[in-house]
Legacy VTK file of the C-alpha trace (Angstrom):
# vtk DataFile Version 3.0
C-alpha trace
ASCII
DATASET POLYDATA
POINTS 75 float
17.195 6.269 3.121
19.260 3.462 1.626
18.179 1.719 -1.574
17.429 -1.526 0.260
15.135 0.286 2.695
13.356 2.098 -0.159
12.715 -1.209 -1.967
11.431 -2.815 1.226
9.138 0.144 1.892
7.724 -0.089 -1.645
7.075 -3.816 -1.210
5.325 -3.216 2.104
3.158 -0.416 0.691
2.033 -2.506 -2.268
1.488 -5.703 -0.259
-0.450 -3.855 2.426
-2.710 -2.250 -0.148
-3.252 -5.473 -2.101
-4.850 -7.074 0.941
-7.893 -4.800 0.570
-8.850 -6.157 -2.867
-7.837 -9.814 -2.468
-10.933 -11.926 -1.748
-8.665 -14.703 -0.448
-6.894 -12.498 2.107
-7.755 -12.898 5.783
-8.797 -9.252 5.871
-11.649 -9.948 3.412
-12.336 -13.527 4.515
-13.036 -12.420 8.093
-15.882 -10.252 6.862
-17.412 -13.154 4.903
-17.016 -15.602 7.790
-20.258 -14.495 9.433
-22.176 -13.836 6.227
-21.869 -16.429 3.436
-23.365 -13.959 0.941
-20.154 -11.944 1.215
-17.978 -14.773 -0.139
-15.592 -13.194 -2.629
-16.134 -9.780 -1.007
-13.353 -7.222 -1.177
-13.094 -3.911 0.638
-11.858 -2.129 -2.500
-11.997 -2.516 -6.248
-8.779 -2.951 -8.198
-9.177 0.597 -9.530
-9.486 2.021 -6.003
-6.492 -0.033 -4.970
-4.428 1.330 -7.846
-5.295 4.888 -6.829
-4.207 4.159 -3.245
-0.927 2.542 -4.326
-0.111 5.492 -6.591
-0.913 7.966 -3.802
1.227 6.037 -1.302
4.150 5.804 -3.731
3.861 9.537 -4.528
3.953 10.269 -0.792
7.064 8.122 -0.434
8.643 9.921 -3.383
7.858 13.299 -1.805
9.311 12.140 1.505
12.507 10.986 -0.217
12.787 14.269 -2.146
12.330 16.306 1.034
14.948 14.239 2.845
17.390 14.566 -0.050
16.806 18.313 -0.230
17.270 18.686 3.519
20.468 16.625 3.450
21.947 18.641 0.579
21.090 21.908 2.336
23.224 20.858 5.295
26.379 20.568 3.179
LINES 1 76
75 0 1 2 3 4 5 6 7 8 9 10 11 12 13 14 15 16 17 18 19 20 21 22 23 24 25 26 27 28 29 30 31 32 33 34 35 36 37 38 39 40 41 42 43 44 45 46 47 48 49 50 51 52 53 54 55 56 57 58 59 60 61 62 63 64 65 66 67 68 69 70 71 72 73 74
């Protein structure tokens, strides 16, 4: 995977995860639309979000390491 693609993938992973703990994101606002008591609601805490981002980035790192190992084995 090229560097540009890796950077874009990282951005997408982080942005996608951030939506779950942003009370102003449509994902969270839709839930509060029908129940005013849920204003400011988020699906995840910041700590849960951090765990998910770390896990997703570790998975990406593992995928890149496997690909690099596979490519070097074909030499």
